[in-house]
Wavefront OBJ file of the C-alpha trace (Angstrom):
o trace
v -46.520 -6.488 -192.570
v -45.594 -3.200 -194.157
v -46.433 -2.556 -197.771
v -46.142 0.805 -199.556
v -49.296 2.450 -200.839
v -50.035 3.010 -204.447
v -50.610 6.680 -205.073
v -54.242 7.486 -204.426
v -55.146 11.139 -204.867
v -58.294 13.177 -205.162
v -59.744 16.351 -203.787
v -62.304 15.902 -201.004
v -64.985 18.278 -199.818
v -66.928 16.107 -197.369
v -70.625 16.668 -196.801
v -71.390 14.433 -193.818
v -74.521 12.359 -193.370
v -76.124 12.324 -189.954
v -75.328 9.281 -187.878
v -78.573 9.892 -186.020
v -80.460 8.178 -188.844
v -78.875 4.847 -188.053
v -80.362 2.467 -185.466
v -78.610 -0.112 -183.353
v -77.813 -3.217 -185.359
v -77.569 -6.879 -184.546
v -75.827 -8.070 -187.678
v -74.066 -11.404 -187.927
v -72.212 -13.625 -190.343
v -73.451 -17.136 -190.929
v -70.246 -18.610 -192.313
v -67.254 -19.141 -189.982
v -63.695 -17.995 -190.594
v -61.809 -20.476 -192.703
v -58.803 -20.533 -190.381
v -60.345 -20.488 -186.913
v -64.099 -20.830 -187.035
v -64.647 -17.620 -185.041
v -67.676 -15.409 -185.539
v -67.363 -11.847 -186.743
v -68.729 -10.203 -183.600
v -66.087 -9.265 -181.081
v -66.426 -10.415 -177.497
v -65.969 -8.698 -174.122
v -62.770 -8.826 -172.139
v -61.334 -7.180 -169.044
v -58.118 -5.190 -168.871
v -56.527 -5.657 -165.464
v -55.717 -2.346 -163.805
v -53.191 -1.049 -161.298
v -54.220 -0.974 -157.624
v -52.849 2.423 -156.651
v -54.154 2.035 -153.105
v -51.042 -0.076 -152.510
v -48.825 3.031 -152.797
v -47.180 3.566 -149.414
v -44.464 6.100 -150.237
v -44.482 9.396 -152.135
v -41.303 10.997 -153.447
v -41.516 14.624 -154.511
v -39.675 16.330 -157.365
v -39.642 20.112 -157.831
v -36.832 21.542 -159.936
v -38.082 25.098 -159.326
v -37.888 24.844 -155.540
v -34.776 26.750 -154.373
v -33.911 23.995 -151.866
v -34.408 21.151 -154.364
v -31.468 18.742 -154.496
v -30.911 15.162 -155.539
v -29.300 14.692 -152.111
v -32.667 15.406 -150.468
v -35.004 12.673 -149.156
v -37.822 13.674 -151.548
v -40.232 15.098 -148.982
v -42.503 18.015 -149.794
v -40.180 20.357 -147.924
v -36.986 18.813 -149.310
v -37.784 17.584 -152.834
v -35.525 16.048 -155.425
v -34.385 18.290 -158.238
v -34.494 15.643 -161.010
v -36.974 12.937 -161.845
v -34.113 10.510 -162.461
v -32.949 10.704 -158.844
v -36.459 10.135 -157.549
v -36.960 7.179 -159.906
v -33.753 5.544 -158.708
v -34.973 5.597 -155.106
v -38.514 4.638 -156.137
v -37.179 1.602 -157.990
v -35.314 0.505 -154.868
v -38.396 0.911 -152.680
v -40.612 -1.007 -155.105
v -38.105 -3.855 -155.248
v -38.193 -3.925 -151.438
v -41.978 -4.328 -151.509
v -43.198 -0.746 -151.061
v -45.539 0.739 -153.652
v -44.198 4.187 -154.528
v -45.350 7.332 -156.304
v -43.037 9.921 -157.825
v -44.959 13.215 -157.682
v -43.487 15.779 -160.094
v -44.238 19.470 -159.669
v -44.737 21.722 -162.729
v -41.670 22.579 -164.736
v -39.554 21.578 -167.727
v -37.333 18.610 -166.896
v -34.572 18.242 -169.469
v -33.547 14.668 -168.825
v -33.944 11.108 -170.097
v -35.619 8.603 -167.778
v -34.915 4.902 -167.433
v -36.852 2.348 -165.408
v -34.759 -0.834 -165.399
v -36.107 -4.325 -165.759
v -37.371 -5.935 -162.548
v -37.737 -9.572 -161.564
v -41.207 -11.082 -162.139
v -41.860 -11.103 -158.388
v -41.602 -7.292 -158.169
v -45.265 -6.332 -158.384
v -45.759 -3.315 -156.105
v -47.016 -0.287 -158.077
v -44.718 2.396 -159.400
v -46.589 5.609 -160.210
v -44.927 8.490 -162.060
v -47.269 11.460 -161.957
v -47.072 15.083 -163.020
v -49.010 17.374 -160.712
v -49.474 20.272 -163.134
v -47.744 21.465 -166.288
v -45.017 18.837 -166.123
v -42.836 18.494 -169.218
v -40.044 16.048 -169.946
v -38.090 17.541 -172.831
v -35.494 16.132 -175.169
v -34.255 19.628 -176.004
v -31.854 22.037 -174.337
v -31.900 25.814 -174.542
v -28.956 26.962 -176.634
v -27.388 30.394 -176.383
v -24.255 31.851 -177.920
v -25.472 31.950 -181.511
v -23.445 34.003 -183.962
v -25.145 36.130 -186.610
v -24.105 35.404 -190.178
v -24.365 38.595 -192.193
v -27.678 40.448 -192.294
v -29.815 37.711 -193.866
v -31.362 36.401 -190.639
v -28.931 33.469 -190.449
v -27.378 32.414 -187.160
v -24.814 29.684 -186.543
v -23.708 27.573 -183.601
v -21.182 24.820 -183.045
v -22.566 21.296 -183.601
v -20.838 18.401 -181.842
v -23.178 15.509 -182.691
v -22.419 12.963 -185.420
v -25.724 11.144 -185.668
v -25.660 10.581 -189.412
v -28.606 8.938 -191.145
v -30.614 6.267 -189.369
v -30.066 2.821 -190.952
v -32.863 0.855 -192.568
v -34.554 -1.274 -189.893
v -34.527 -5.062 -190.453
v -36.829 -6.071 -193.305
v -37.160 -2.585 -194.778
v -34.283 -2.516 -197.268
v -35.474 -3.406 -200.754
v -39.122 -2.942 -199.805
v -39.285 0.784 -199.211
v -37.190 3.838 -200.008
v -36.148 6.167 -197.200
v -35.287 9.635 -198.427
v -32.296 11.104 -196.567
v -34.432 13.718 -194.804
v -36.603 10.950 -193.329
v -33.599 9.318 -191.676
v -32.459 12.509 -189.924
v -33.303 13.363 -186.321
v -32.334 17.006 -185.773
v -35.002 19.424 -184.502
v -34.924 23.121 -183.567
v -37.701 25.158 -181.928
v -37.726 28.956 -181.699
v -40.156 30.352 -179.125
v -41.912 26.982 -179.195
v -42.380 26.853 -182.980
v -40.543 24.227 -185.045
v -38.131 25.091 -187.811
v -38.006 22.918 -190.932
v -34.841 20.931 -191.536
v -33.183 21.110 -194.941
v -30.207 19.059 -196.020
v -26.834 20.767 -196.570
v -26.604 22.498 -199.933
v -30.364 22.782 -200.435
v -30.596 26.418 -199.385
v -32.093 27.926 -196.277
v -35.205 30.070 -196.124
v -36.950 31.850 -193.235
v -38.159 29.240 -190.748
v -35.572 26.572 -191.639
v -32.282 25.172 -190.388
v -29.489 22.891 -191.577
v -26.772 20.846 -189.893
v -23.326 20.237 -191.360
v -21.633 17.349 -189.590
v -18.471 17.909 -191.637
v -18.219 21.590 -190.696
v -19.561 20.888 -187.165
v -22.087 23.716 -187.402
v -25.826 24.251 -187.280
v -27.322 27.225 -189.106
v -30.822 28.597 -188.651
v -32.631 31.220 -190.668
v -35.445 33.021 -188.911
v -38.154 35.372 -190.024
v -37.030 39.014 -189.818
v -39.915 39.734 -187.442
v -38.290 37.551 -184.754
v -35.840 39.177 -182.347
v -33.442 36.265 -182.295
v -31.351 37.744 -179.483
v -34.411 37.630 -177.228
v -35.767 34.314 -178.550
v -35.741 30.988 -176.722
v -33.984 28.496 -178.985
v -34.364 24.818 -178.067
v -32.360 22.115 -179.826
v -33.346 18.447 -179.518
v -30.451 16.378 -178.147
v -31.953 13.488 -176.093
v -33.796 10.234 -176.704
v -35.641 8.265 -175.618
v -37.308 10.324 -172.922
v -38.628 7.327 -170.996
v -37.656 3.686 -171.311
v -39.420 1.153 -169.059
v -38.789 -2.573 -169.321
v -40.116 -5.606 -167.517
v -42.387 -3.854 -165.028
v -45.647 -4.917 -163.407
v -48.132 -2.291 -162.157
v -46.716 0.810 -163.814
v -48.552 4.142 -164.066
v -47.374 7.148 -166.105
v -49.737 10.077 -165.653
v -50.021 13.768 -166.382
v -46.703 14.309 -168.182
v -45.937 15.875 -171.560
v -43.068 14.205 -173.424
v -41.747 16.424 -176.188
v -38.831 17.113 -178.528
v -37.238 13.643 -178.375
v -34.564 13.235 -181.060
v -35.299 9.522 -181.482
v -34.523 8.330 -185.033
v -36.842 5.996 -186.896
v -38.340 3.589 -185.978
v -38.172 4.376 -182.239
v -40.472 6.173 -179.824
v -40.004 9.054 -177.431
v -41.437 6.751 -174.760
v -41.126 2.973 -174.984
v -42.670 0.513 -172.521
v -41.882 -3.147 -173.131
v -42.242 -6.606 -171.571
v -44.594 -5.228 -168.933
v -47.967 -6.025 -167.369
v -50.759 -3.891 -165.936
v -49.668 -0.614 -167.460
v -51.623 2.650 -167.337
v -50.607 5.664 -169.446
v -53.065 8.407 -168.552
v -53.503 12.092 -169.410
v -50.081 12.283 -171.032
v -49.029 14.147 -174.169
v -46.478 13.132 -176.789
v -45.744 16.215 -178.850
v -43.300 17.156 -181.588
v -41.072 14.138 -181.228
v -38.880 13.197 -184.180
v -40.468 9.800 -184.767
v -43.097 7.918 -182.739
v -44.598 9.400 -179.605
v -45.519 6.315 -177.531
v -44.615 2.669 -178.220
v -45.871 -0.239 -176.094
v -44.310 -3.598 -176.925
v -44.790 -7.246 -175.848
v -46.957 -6.390 -172.854
v -50.329 -7.270 -171.383
v -53.192 -5.430 -169.684
v -52.369 -2.020 -171.117
v -54.637 1.012 -170.711
v -54.004 4.227 -172.644
v -56.454 6.872 -171.513
v -56.737 10.592 -172.178
v -53.556 10.612 -174.241
v -52.695 13.190 -176.918
v -49.991 12.042 -179.340
v -49.841 14.829 -181.893
v -47.379 16.417 -184.316
v -44.950 13.534 -184.019
v -42.590 12.866 -186.913
v -43.728 9.245 -187.393
v -46.749 7.680 -185.692
v -48.436 9.223 -182.698
v -48.452 5.895 -180.935
v -48.247 2.195 -181.636
v -48.117 -1.214 -180.071
v -46.836 -4.701 -180.791
v -47.880 -8.062 -179.325
v -50.236 -6.837 -176.623
v -52.664 -9.066 -174.756
v -55.633 -6.942 -173.647
v -55.406 -3.300 -174.720
v -57.756 -0.397 -173.997
v -57.294 2.921 -175.812
v -59.848 5.299 -174.344
v -60.605 8.981 -175.072
v -57.275 9.532 -176.813
v -56.096 11.481 -179.852
v -53.409 10.817 -182.456
v -53.662 13.688 -184.928
v -51.361 15.641 -187.265
v -48.574 13.057 -187.196
v -45.909 11.870 -189.674
v -44.492 15.282 -190.546
v -40.960 13.834 -190.737
v -42.033 10.956 -192.967
v -44.073 13.209 -195.238
v -41.025 15.425 -195.850
v -39.596 12.536 -197.871
v -42.805 11.006 -199.239
v -42.790 8.266 -196.599
v -46.511 7.962 -195.898
v -47.619 4.374 -196.522
v -45.163 2.094 -194.736
v -45.109 1.526 -190.963
v -46.600 4.927 -190.032
v -50.063 6.224 -189.201
v -51.874 8.273 -186.633
v -51.394 5.001 -184.796
v -50.251 1.565 -185.883
v -50.859 -1.533 -183.807
v -49.776 -5.096 -184.546
v -50.567 -8.465 -182.942
v -53.256 -7.141 -180.592
v -55.291 -9.885 -178.939
v -58.361 -8.408 -177.223
v -58.420 -4.668 -177.814
v -60.863 -1.785 -177.586
v -60.487 1.683 -179.095
v -63.207 3.845 -177.582
v -63.882 7.564 -178.162
v -60.661 7.670 -180.148
v -59.749 10.462 -182.574
v -57.191 10.316 -185.385
v -57.316 13.229 -187.811
v -55.137 15.195 -190.231
v -52.335 12.662 -190.235
v -50.035 12.570 -193.250
v -50.568 8.806 -193.290
v -53.392 6.457 -192.339
v -55.579 7.170 -189.333
v -55.477 3.744 -187.653
v -53.612 0.718 -188.995
v -54.269 -2.708 -187.484
v -51.528 -4.847 -188.989
v -51.185 -8.639 -188.697
v -52.636 -11.112 -186.194
v -55.113 -8.720 -184.598
v -57.892 -10.653 -182.906
v -61.023 -9.582 -181.008
v -60.510 -5.837 -181.491
v -63.358 -3.310 -181.369
v -63.477 0.340 -182.405
v -66.358 2.316 -180.921
v -67.612 5.905 -181.117
v -64.442 7.154 -182.791
v -63.446 9.658 -185.493
v -60.996 9.207 -188.353
v -61.135 12.257 -190.582
v -59.061 14.143 -193.150
v -56.123 11.773 -193.091
v -53.868 11.367 -196.100
v -54.253 7.567 -196.225
v -57.035 5.185 -195.281
v -59.084 6.207 -192.285
v -58.813 2.599 -191.034
v -56.732 -0.169 -192.578
v -57.097 -3.827 -191.598
v -54.185 -5.909 -192.875
v -53.672 -9.664 -192.431
v -55.953 -10.140 -189.422
v -58.019 -13.170 -188.482
v -60.428 -11.055 -186.442
v -63.001 -10.723 -185.230
v -62.755 -6.965 -185.721
v -65.596 -4.463 -185.395
v -66.188 -0.766 -186.011
v -69.351 0.693 -184.464
v -70.822 4.175 -184.291
v -67.772 5.850 -185.810
v -66.905 8.303 -188.609
v -64.379 7.567 -191.353
v -64.368 10.566 -193.667
v -62.267 12.771 -195.907
v -59.230 10.584 -196.639
v -57.483 12.467 -199.427
v -55.482 9.541 -200.860
v -57.117 6.576 -199.166
v -60.345 4.766 -198.399
v -62.722 4.994 -195.480
v -62.219 1.380 -194.454
v -59.646 -0.672 -196.356
v -59.026 -4.365 -195.866
v -56.307 -6.713 -197.046
v -56.363 -10.431 -196.187
v -58.516 -9.740 -193.130
v -61.539 -11.765 -192.107
v -64.456 -11.564 -189.680
v -65.032 -7.824 -189.874
v -68.213 -6.154 -188.648
v -69.048 -2.548 -189.620
v -72.268 -1.156 -188.202
v -73.886 2.238 -187.498
v -70.967 4.136 -189.003
v -70.745 7.170 -191.269
v -68.227 6.672 -194.103
v -67.941 9.636 -196.433
v -65.843 11.596 -198.890
v -62.908 9.174 -199.117
v -60.921 9.408 -202.340
v -60.322 5.703 -202.934
v -63.774 4.570 -201.912
v -65.817 4.261 -198.777
v -64.938 0.559 -198.608
v -61.923 -0.922 -200.351
v -60.841 -4.554 -200.492
v -57.273 -4.758 -201.731
v -53.935 -6.522 -201.393
v -53.029 -10.186 -201.511
v -55.503 -12.980 -202.042
v -53.924 -14.986 -199.196
v -51.517 -14.322 -196.350
v -49.957 -16.755 -193.903
v -49.960 -15.359 -190.365
v -48.802 -17.007 -187.144
v -50.913 -16.504 -184.028
v -48.322 -15.290 -181.507
v -50.163 -16.823 -178.535
v -50.805 -20.299 -179.925
v -48.206 -20.664 -182.674
v -50.966 -21.701 -185.099
v -50.288 -20.776 -188.715
v -53.357 -19.210 -190.319
v -54.069 -18.873 -194.028
v -55.952 -15.586 -194.155
v -57.942 -13.927 -196.891
v -60.664 -11.285 -197.097
v -63.884 -13.017 -196.080
v -66.789 -12.888 -193.642
v -67.347 -9.129 -193.719
v -70.615 -7.692 -192.425
v -71.632 -4.154 -193.420
v -74.923 -3.387 -191.768
v -76.797 -0.188 -190.943
v -74.000 2.046 -192.206
v -74.330 5.367 -193.997
v -72.018 5.910 -196.978
v -71.585 9.071 -199.004
v -69.296 9.674 -201.972
v -68.663 13.335 -202.727
v -67.945 13.140 -206.443
v -68.316 10.761 -209.346
v -64.839 9.189 -209.016
v -65.189 8.204 -205.347
v -66.508 4.616 -205.300
v -68.978 3.547 -202.674
v -67.562 0.031 -202.662
v -64.447 -1.134 -204.528
v -63.627 -4.827 -204.400
v -62.119 -7.563 -206.554
v -64.596 -10.202 -207.699
v -63.112 -12.812 -205.341
v -65.780 -15.459 -204.747
v -64.657 -16.164 -201.164
v -65.215 -12.517 -200.292
v -68.480 -12.017 -202.149
v -70.037 -15.295 -201.042
v -69.268 -14.611 -197.379
v -70.189 -10.891 -197.486
v -73.316 -9.772 -195.611
v -74.133 -6.195 -196.666
v -77.623 -4.936 -195.873
v -79.763 -2.200 -194.304
v -77.286 0.426 -195.511
v -77.699 3.916 -196.969
v -75.706 4.515 -200.153
v -75.519 8.166 -201.226
v -74.124 8.151 -204.773
v -73.292 11.391 -206.617
v -75.109 12.134 -209.836
v -73.239 10.692 -212.792
v -71.395 8.064 -210.735
v -71.900 4.335 -210.995
v -71.057 3.957 -207.313
v -69.711 0.402 -207.171
v -66.592 -1.208 -208.618
v -66.565 -5.005 -208.807
v -63.528 -6.661 -210.313
v -62.639 -3.410 -212.082
v -66.118 -3.044 -213.607
v -68.271 -0.045 -212.726
v -71.760 -0.989 -211.556
v -74.859 0.917 -210.573
v -76.544 0.131 -207.260
v -78.983 -2.199 -208.989
v -76.113 -3.761 -210.916
v -74.261 -4.354 -207.648
v -77.308 -5.956 -206.067
v -77.874 -8.178 -209.061
v -74.247 -9.307 -209.321
v -73.676 -9.964 -205.608
v -77.110 -10.602 -204.068
v -76.218 -7.976 -201.467
v -78.034 -4.900 -200.093
v -81.523 -6.145 -200.915
v -82.873 -4.078 -197.998
v -80.483 -1.150 -198.388
v -81.399 2.205 -199.903
v -79.509 4.213 -202.476
v -80.035 7.586 -204.045
v -78.377 9.397 -206.911
v -78.900 13.072 -206.154
v -81.961 14.200 -204.226
v -82.553 13.276 -200.601
v -83.582 10.277 -198.574
v -87.146 10.346 -197.214
v -87.507 11.959 -193.798
v -89.110 8.750 -192.555
v -85.959 6.809 -193.366
v -85.008 5.941 -189.801
v -88.378 4.309 -189.089
v -87.896 1.954 -192.033
v -84.837 0.306 -190.486
v -85.275 -2.374 -187.839
v -83.780 -2.028 -184.405
v -82.028 -5.353 -184.928
v -80.324 -4.809 -188.234
v -80.224 -7.864 -190.466
v -83.583 -9.348 -189.486
v -86.703 -9.680 -191.634
v -88.856 -7.307 -189.532
v -88.927 -4.314 -191.863
v -89.535 -3.715 -195.523
v -87.698 -1.317 -197.771
v -89.992 0.974 -199.814
l 1 2 3 4 5 6 7 8 9 10 11 12 13 14 15 16 17 18 19 20 21 22 23 24 25 26 27 28 29 30 31 32 33 34 35 36 37 38 39 40 41 42 43 44 45 46 47 48 49 50 51 52 53 54 55 56 57 58 59 60 61 62 63 64 65 66 67 68 69 70 71 72 73 74 75 76 77 78 79 80 81 82 83 84 85 86 87 88 89 90 91 92 93 94 95 96 97 98 99 100 101 102 103 104 105 106 107 108 109 110 111 112 113 114 115 116 117 118 119 120 121 122 123 124 125 126 127 128 129 130 131 132 133 134 135 136 137 138 139 140 141 142 143 144 145 146 147 148 149 150 151 152 153 154 155 156 157 158 159 160 161 162 163 164 165 166 167 168 169 170 171 172 173 174 175 176 177 178 179 180 181 182 183 184 185 186 187 188 189 190 191 192 193 194 195 196 197 198 199 200 201 202 203 204 205 206 207 208 209 210 211 212 213 214 215 216 217 218 219 220 221 222 223 224 225 226 227 228 229 230 231 232 233 234 235 236 237 238 239 240 241 242 243 244 245 246 247 248 249 250 251 252 253 254 255 256 257 258 259 260 261 262 263 264 265 266 267 268 269 270 271 272 273 274 275 276 277 278 279 280 281 282 283 284 285 286 287 288 289 290 291 292 293 294 295 296 297 298 299 300 301 302 303 304 305 306 307 308 309 310 311 312 313 314 315 316 317 318 319 320 321 322 323 324 325 326 327 328 329 330 331 332 333 334 335 336 337 338 339 340 341 342 343 344 345 346 347 348 349 350 351 352 353 354 355 356 357 358 359 360 361 362 363 364 365 366 367 368 369 370 371 372 373 374 375 376 377 378 379 380 381 382 383 384 385 386 387 388 389 390 391 392 393 394 395 396 397 398 399 400 401 402 403 404 405 406 407 408 409 410 411 412 413 414 415 416 417 418 419 420 421 422 423 424 425 426 427 428 429 430 431 432 433 434 435 436 437 438 439 440 441 442 443 444 445 446 447 448 449 450 451 452 453 454 455 456 457 458 459 460 461 462 463 464 465 466 467 468 469 470 471 472 473 474 475 476 477 478 479 480 481 482 483 484 485 486 487 488 489 490 491 492 493 494 495 496 497 498 499 500 501 502 503 504 505 506 507 508 509 510 511 512 513 514 515 516 517 518 519 520 521 522 523 524 525 526 527 528 529 530 531 532 533 534 535 536 537 538 539 540 541 542 543 544 545 546 547 548 549 550 551 552 553 554 555 556 557 558 559 560 561 562 563 564 565
């Protein structure tokens, strides 16, 4: 579900603890989840891949080849000029039982791609692969601008009547969308974006405005730019790729940029599909989301960069078996942030209803929203060796999930208006060998509703979820100033009685109490006495931990094999 944030603000100057101090942990929770009886530790699973050895035909696309034509057969010597033409033939060949690759030579392809739904029996692979600097762009180069006086303003005719995007179902009455958030116009001068302002608000260097009543677009550029010699690109297309109902689909080595998709859509959307690989692709400067994967199974996202998108970098909904590997969703939600839309539906990435998922070597930084948001009915999802730093909202937010969920060997630091790890109505959570530091609203935050009813999309079972069965073991936490809590939680008995927090390092600034329980500030000893937690953890207020700290923690965190000094 999507709930707006309360305003959480503070200045952060993170001083990171070394993760090298933390040993491997074998923590566990003794009490089962109330709804399902699952344990907190996530289990292994296998994402089924695409057998590309079954490709029997290769169609070539090269828009820069002087003999390129969509009437060509798509050989190396006689390539197609557009990707769309090659995809149309590739779709026919795949339906006839021939695995096919579309090999796209470097260039900027200004077109929108559509892969239509196929029957369930169509299972031969379809591979769409860029072979170099291959870009699919939603923008066209516009010429014929007219100078308006000597103020650096230039105008052009505007024929589009997009208006403001409507509120998606379920949003009205729950969140406010400022008019600028519901726009979709984008202009780039020499590859740099201009900032949109609404009519009547006044232009300034580096901005533009569209008047749908006057049918004009006006840009104002910095005087240092020779506008007559500049390349001006205006976003006019979306989505850039739409694939539905496919089995064995590969999208590789392509940059998708400048899609004018309004909220809540993506520049690329893949839905109702199975065995999908999105590899070494980029999703850059799109108006809303970069990549959306919906109602699919066996999805691998590897080596992807989804950055500087107007909403989320990427997201997914109702996916059975998901692997996100060595990917980056940073510096997103610029469009939302223009209108204060930072805590509803958006993040570096936002995934819902994921059953069996792994985020590995994943980076999500500098987003004007949360880093990673796992929202509703997420089950058996692990996050490993990942970084969530300097985001506006929570580094990681777990909302209304039955789990198990785990975060291991990762960094959650520097959230300027959020927590390191925040949880709402989520159970069976394991946090181990992580560094959590410098987060304004606390290193750990339990918040939200006491109970949430969630329906398991696979089984139809209705679950009554609440925050319980959390394990925090072998983690290193550092608050940077007195008003950053180490742990902030209501005094809910179901959470506290099922919590297993031990073998942790708590670095508490001088003058800070460190822990907030039910709104009451507690010292480390007060926390231990009130909750019976962290009996084998260490805390310091100022000073340093002993250099022999690592040797005092057991290799199997949570056992009785070591004593705390």
